[in-house]
TORKOLDO-995448 format. One line per field, with one value per residue (C-alpha): x, y, z; residue number from 1; residue in one letter. Coordinates in steps of 0.2 Angstrom, whole numbers, plus 5000, padded with zeros to 4 digits. Layout:
% TORKOLDO-995448
u	c(X;...)
v	c(Y;...)
w	c(Z;...)
nr	c(NUM;...)
rest	c(A;...)
***
This chain:
% TORKOLDO-995448
u	c(4880;4896;4906;4895;4896;4915;4916;4905;4915;4931;4923;4917;4934;4943;4930;4934;4953;4951;4940;4954;4967;4957;4955;4974;4980;4968;4974;4993;4991;4990;5008;5009;5003;5005;4996;4981;4975;4982;4984;4971;4981;4965;4959;4970;4961;4944;4949;4954;4938;4928;4936;4935;4920;4909;4901;4893;4909;4918;4904;4906;4925;4923;4910;4922;4935;4923;4919;4938;4941;4927;4934;4953;4951;4955;4937;4937;4938;4923;4914;4914;4906;4893;4892;4878;4886;4903;4897;4887;4901;4914;4904;4896;4912;4920;4906;4903;4922;4920;4904;4910;4926;4915;4904;4919;4928;4912;4909;4927;4932;4926;4938;4956;4959;4973;4963;4949;4960;4969;4952;4946;4961;4958;4940;4942;4952;4942;4925;4932;4940;4926;4913;4924;4926;4907;4903;4916;4906;4889;4891;4907;4909;4906;4919;4931;4929;4934;4950;4954;4953;4937;4924;4934;4949;4937;4939;4958;4959;4948;4958;4975;4976;4962;4964;4980;4994;4984;4974;4989;4998;4983;4980;4998;4999;4983;4990;5007;5000;4988;5000;5000;4982;4980;4993;4982;4966;4974;4981;4963;4955;4968;4962;4979;4973;4964)
v	c(5008;5005;5005;4991;4981;4983;4977;4962;4958;4958;4947;4935;4934;4932;4918;4910;4911;4904;4889;4885;4886;4875;4862;4862;4862;4847;4838;4842;4840;4821;4821;4827;4814;4812;4796;4790;4805;4820;4837;4849;4863;4870;4877;4892;4898;4893;4905;4919;4917;4917;4933;4942;4936;4932;4917;4909;4910;4901;4888;4886;4884;4871;4861;4862;4855;4841;4837;4836;4824;4813;4812;4811;4794;4800;4795;4778;4767;4776;4775;4756;4757;4770;4779;4791;4794;4797;4809;4819;4819;4825;4839;4844;4845;4856;4867;4869;4873;4887;4893;4894;4902;4916;4918;4920;4933;4942;4942;4947;4956;4973;4973;4967;4960;4948;4941;4938;4930;4919;4913;4910;4900;4890;4887;4879;4864;4862;4861;4851;4838;4839;4834;4820;4813;4814;4805;4792;4788;4791;4782;4772;4765;4747;4747;4757;4746;4731;4741;4746;4728;4731;4744;4748;4754;4763;4781;4779;4774;4788;4802;4794;4785;4793;4811;4812;4821;4827;4839;4845;4849;4857;4868;4873;4877;4889;4897;4900;4906;4918;4932;4930;4928;4945;4953;4946;4954;4970;4971;4967;4980;4993;4992;4989;4972;4974)
w	c(4821;4811;4827;4834;4818;4817;4835;4832;4816;4826;4839;4826;4817;4834;4838;4821;4824;4842;4835;4823;4836;4848;4835;4830;4848;4853;4837;4840;4859;4856;4856;4874;4886;4905;4909;4900;4891;4882;4890;4886;4880;4872;4888;4885;4869;4878;4892;4880;4870;4885;4892;4875;4867;4881;4890;4875;4865;4879;4878;4859;4860;4874;4864;4848;4860;4865;4847;4843;4858;4851;4834;4838;4847;4864;4870;4861;4878;4885;4868;4869;4887;4883;4867;4872;4889;4882;4869;4882;4894;4882;4874;4891;4900;4887;4884;4903;4905;4893;4900;4918;4912;4903;4918;4930;4919;4917;4936;4941;4925;4930;4945;4945;4928;4933;4947;4934;4922;4935;4942;4924;4920;4936;4933;4915;4921;4937;4928;4913;4925;4938;4925;4919;4937;4940;4924;4929;4945;4937;4920;4919;4937;4933;4920;4929;4944;4933;4926;4944;4951;4961;4966;4982;4970;4958;4965;4967;4948;4943;4952;4951;4934;4923;4930;4939;4932;4917;4928;4938;4921;4914;4929;4930;4911;4913;4928;4921;4905;4914;4912;4893;4893;4902;4889;4875;4883;4886;4868;4862;4873;4868;4850;4843;4836;4819)
nr	c(1;2;3;4;5;6;7;8;9;10;11;12;13;14;15;16;17;18;19;20;21;22;23;24;25;26;27;28;29;30;31;32;33;34;35;36;37;38;39;40;41;42;43;44;45;46;47;48;49;50;51;52;53;54;55;56;57;58;59;60;61;62;63;64;65;66;67;68;69;70;71;72;73;74;75;76;77;78;79;80;81;82;83;84;85;86;87;88;89;90;91;92;93;94;95;96;97;98;99;100;101;102;103;104;105;106;107;108;109;110;111;112;113;114;115;116;117;118;119;120;121;122;123;124;125;126;127;128;129;130;131;132;133;134;135;136;137;138;139;140;141;142;143;144;145;146;147;148;149;150;151;152;153;154;155;156;157;158;159;160;161;162;163;164;165;166;167;168;169;170;171;172;173;174;175;176;177;178;179;180;181;182;183;184;185;186;187;188;189;190;191;192;193;194)
rest	c(M;A;N;T;Q;R;F;D;T;R;K;L;A;L;L;A;L;L;T;A;I;T;I;V;L;Q;L;L;G;G;F;I;R;F;G;T;F;Q;I;A;L;V;L;V;P;I;V;V;G;A;A;L;C;G;V;W;A;G;G;W;L;G;A;V;F;G;L;V;V;L;F;N;G;D;A;A;P;F;L;Q;I;S;A;L;G;T;I;A;T;V;I;I;K;G;A;A;A;G;L;A;S;G;A;V;Y;K;F;L;G;R;G;N;K;Y;L;A;V;L;A;T;A;V;V;A;P;V;V;N;T;G;I;F;A;L;A;G;F;A;I;F;L;P;T;I;A;E;W;A;G;G;R;E;H;A;A;Q;Y;I;F;L;T;L;I;G;L;N;F;V;V;E;L;I;V;N;V;V;L;S;G;V;I;L;R;V;I;N;I;W;H;S;G;K;V;V)
***
């Protein structure tokens, strides 16, 4: 019983730390921009949390990421179009990225740990960006078509202007840091982290 409680306490402490890191990275990440939006460096602690603390922890960290995006002004142009649509999109895309990361790690983590971390690191930005793209078409298309200069250019505008380089950089950062993420996971499981 004491061992289980200690382990749960460690997970809770780690989740609190990763929550703080998620908030700080998202706020400071505003200084790193490629294109329209800031790069989501917070996907890295979301991947770590999902791998070490489980699926629901990944979802929590993703939702926190979404809430910070809402409050730091990054979603302001979309809030003017549809407040409810923007709030739902931003929170759902973040939470879904964390939940999907946790599910992928849980499924693959029993085998090759590096493959599990790499797949998890890829899934987070794909889900995050994929839900944003879907919302662009489902909720924001009329306004995006205006921004793009016509409906026939809306898809190109979504993928090249709104998503574009941001997604590529987020994916590369996650993949490059997957070795570091694996190292953190291995240290955590070795019990050397108090």
